[in-house]
N, C-alpha and C positions, 0 to 999 in steps of 0.2 A: 126537379131542380138539380139534384145531384148529377143526373145524366148530362145536363147542360154544363155544369161546372167541369166535369171530366172532359167534355168536348173542347171547352175553352182552353183548358190546361194542355190538352194534346196539340191543338193548333198553335198555341203560344210556343211550345217546345219545338214544334216543326218549323215554325217561322224563324225562331232564333237559330236553328241549325242551318237553314237555308241562307239567311242573311249574315250570320256570324261566321267569319272565316278566321280560323286559328291555324297557323302553319308552323311546322317544325323548322329548325335552323336552315336546312338545305332548301326547303321549299321557299322560305322567306328570302333567303339569299337570291334564289332564282327570280323571285317576284321583283326584288329591287332591280335586278338587271333587265327584266322584261318591261318594267314600268319606270323609265328614267324621269318622267314628269311627276311621279307620285311624291307626296310629301312624306318624308321619313321623320317620324315624330318620336322623340324620347321624352317620356313624361316623368322622369326621375328629378330629383332636386338638382340645382345647379352644381352643388358639390360633387354629387355622384357623376354628373355629366362631365365635370372637369377631370375626374379620375379616369375617364375613358368612355368612348361612345362610338357608334357606328359612323363611318365616313358620310359626310353630307347630312347628318341628322340635325334637326332643329330641336331645341330644348324648350318645353313649356312644362313647368312643374305642376303636376296634377294636384298636389296639396296646397298650392298657392291660391289665395282668394281670387286672383285675377284669371284663373284658368278658364272659366266660362267666357269671360270677355275676350281673352286671347283666341280662343277657339272660334268665336263669332267673327273674328277678323279674317279667318282662313277661307280659301276658295273651295266651296263645296263641290265644284266640278272636278277637282283633282282627287284621285284616290289617296287614302292615308294608310301608311304602313307604320304601325305603332308598337312600341315596346317600353318596358321598364326594367327593373332589376330581375324579377322572377315571374312576372305575369299578372300579379294581383292588381296593381294600380292601372296598368294598361287595359285590363279587362273592364274596369270601372270607367276609365276614360273613353274606351271604345263604345261602351253602352251609351254613355252620354252623347258622344259624337254621332252615333247612329240615330239617336232620337232627334238630332238636329239636322238630319239629312245627309250625313257624310257616308261614303263607302269606306269602311275600315277593315283592314286585315291586321291581325295580331301575331306577334312572335311568341310561340309557345315556349315557356320556360324563361323568357326574357334574356337580358344581357348576360346573365350567369351562364345560361345554356349556350349562348352564342360564343362566349369566350372559351368554353370547354370543347366546343365542336369545331371551331374555325382555326 
């Protein structure tokens, strides 16, 4: 049984690495340029979003009760480029969205990293 548990853990980690894409600021910026039809999603609060955000980003607050309902309204055929302040909320949101069938790419280090690198 222990052998099977280790195999499942291995394949789960491998699958997460294959399907989880986390890019640094430069790679994320390039991805935005390469994929103009992608949805750029900021999952911070509206107050954080109002204080500055990436151009053309759409804001859906991950902590909002309506987050799941708002995500369900999005087009699953469009790739999603997602970020938050430092990467924590966007990682959770990305995991949820992937479980719903979205193709999601995350910004490593979030908006904080973006503002210090750009």
